[in-house]
Steps between C-alpha positions, in 0.01 A plus 500: 500500500587133458367292214182319586319821587254597226409857405297471179288185456317392184216255557404335170154359426461289186122483516206623707425170671546481880795735526434616858752261653802614299404863558469426873850352496634804312334733754647294785852542357453866404370592847796335670750674271304827464539454126314650207255250352375481142243248376550408135234311306701346216282349228607326181394680182230344288643285220544659157212296358260624767309707243421178314383325816315795650306615193266726694773764541849572373824385661598859585165572666510174696854574626399849610185367661697236691751758626229742611299227674814371671589849622148551639523166682845576644410849623188359666709232674767750607234715664438208737858380541623855574306502826776271630800672339551775239574375150480593133387293204596449137362282219699372206371297208776349294785256561471442873850417624663760270264768632573395859878516451470834318310642796756360745789661312333834424344554844778334704289240677700282739251213537246331274240287680236293323293183513631199314325478165401140552423262781670235287871536562583313180352784296717763667803437279401711200282746685552871563607400851805321362575788263502732802722265700743495207490861386356742758782702660339534845392219736189311388270356770255243360237352732251223443127548548394411854854520641507858626453428870784593732815309414648269763816390317711707261784332310808675362645280224863597444777363279827491696691337215761754394695272266430727204705751298646770727284781357184313604593422859454849646162531326391164642605603851301824472195312368514255792511790744207666320298177526571493875402868534165453328432174684574660836267791427219268391548277808483809723191628315323166544638404846622187321781252553789568263667197338813517287541218248805412293523179297839372388632198316854368446439310174203580273231236544471413131871417481473259794177349372626442147828352618721730295764502774587278794490676836712422804240504778750600773641780289150625422409501870811708574409738216145535630626577850735761356222657291264502800757686712572746217129581460445515877778758535364711214149497649644610834675789323180604323301495825769713664463753216122494539524546877705819452217651292210402725410674823661346811330178608298451180697201370484340845124554493472340154716200599539377141521123455770394254453192281806392300371209296701255291309410187398602152406873513225483236313250716611567856434876522127456443488175702670667797270803475198268505635302797542825693141603427618806308235766443744711298840447343743776403743401226720633223353452154806551283754237404823653367544813707768673299267555205248792510153386403591129494186288532422258780704189552364148499524454877291811574238416238466138605482595868219749436305238307487280811414767758146559622584788732558870434820568304702821526750514213806725540736626230873565549640850524557647154232288331371664182163391366510370141153651442491821296330737743540810284220408262224569742483659841183396681328791672 
């Protein structure tokens, strides 16, 4: 079974407020893939000084009460949601993103889907969402409230620059193919147009802007043309690989639109996605791919900050989460 097909989905709720839409999206995906579905209500533990603030009862009692009340709420909700698709539920009260990753590792989930923690994109940077994008070993699908209608445009953001140390290149090629696999499956699921975006530059923008070097315009144009052809050929190779895995005629049905854009990646990836009316973007969320557990790179983080569509973050093959998942298995 090719990557992009999910078998064991974890839908994460961070509170009890208007969660029907993310659950509906999770059911939609699970139905299509005939996957197992678990709903996890992940709540932050009360602060250590809660017994000082909540003088009517002790910290331990309040924590237990919160967990029991949360479990009652979740089981009541699942009774309704399960009329659409079978699912199980689990509550954890503790350190949210660590508990989520522990559950992913211990129960072998292959997708985490959740609502963005904030409608304000600027606040996303230090949220659990960003921790998951950086550290969760399986794909993470974050949607924004009110944006769960059927997608019309799905963007695969790939990095076709292979001018890296030799040991990284094969990992980068595999990650690009994985991004295309997941994007194709999502586009098929949503009957959406698939766009493939790659942004390249010949000379880093800050070097040109600050005048550190003089640039021969004709030589730069020749270099850009050469880079464009190099990336075009690599994309053609990747699509050929993808076509071999898909059923006959599927890639022709998808008719992916390729966009090779010259510009500054940190700015142009999100700008191009917006110009295409992207409802979802699939992208790699790791910078240096030869290093297990290496955190997100600046381009990925900055791109996510400027996106207001769903984001599906993919890790490279062999990624090892830096989170210690042996401390606590969530059940």
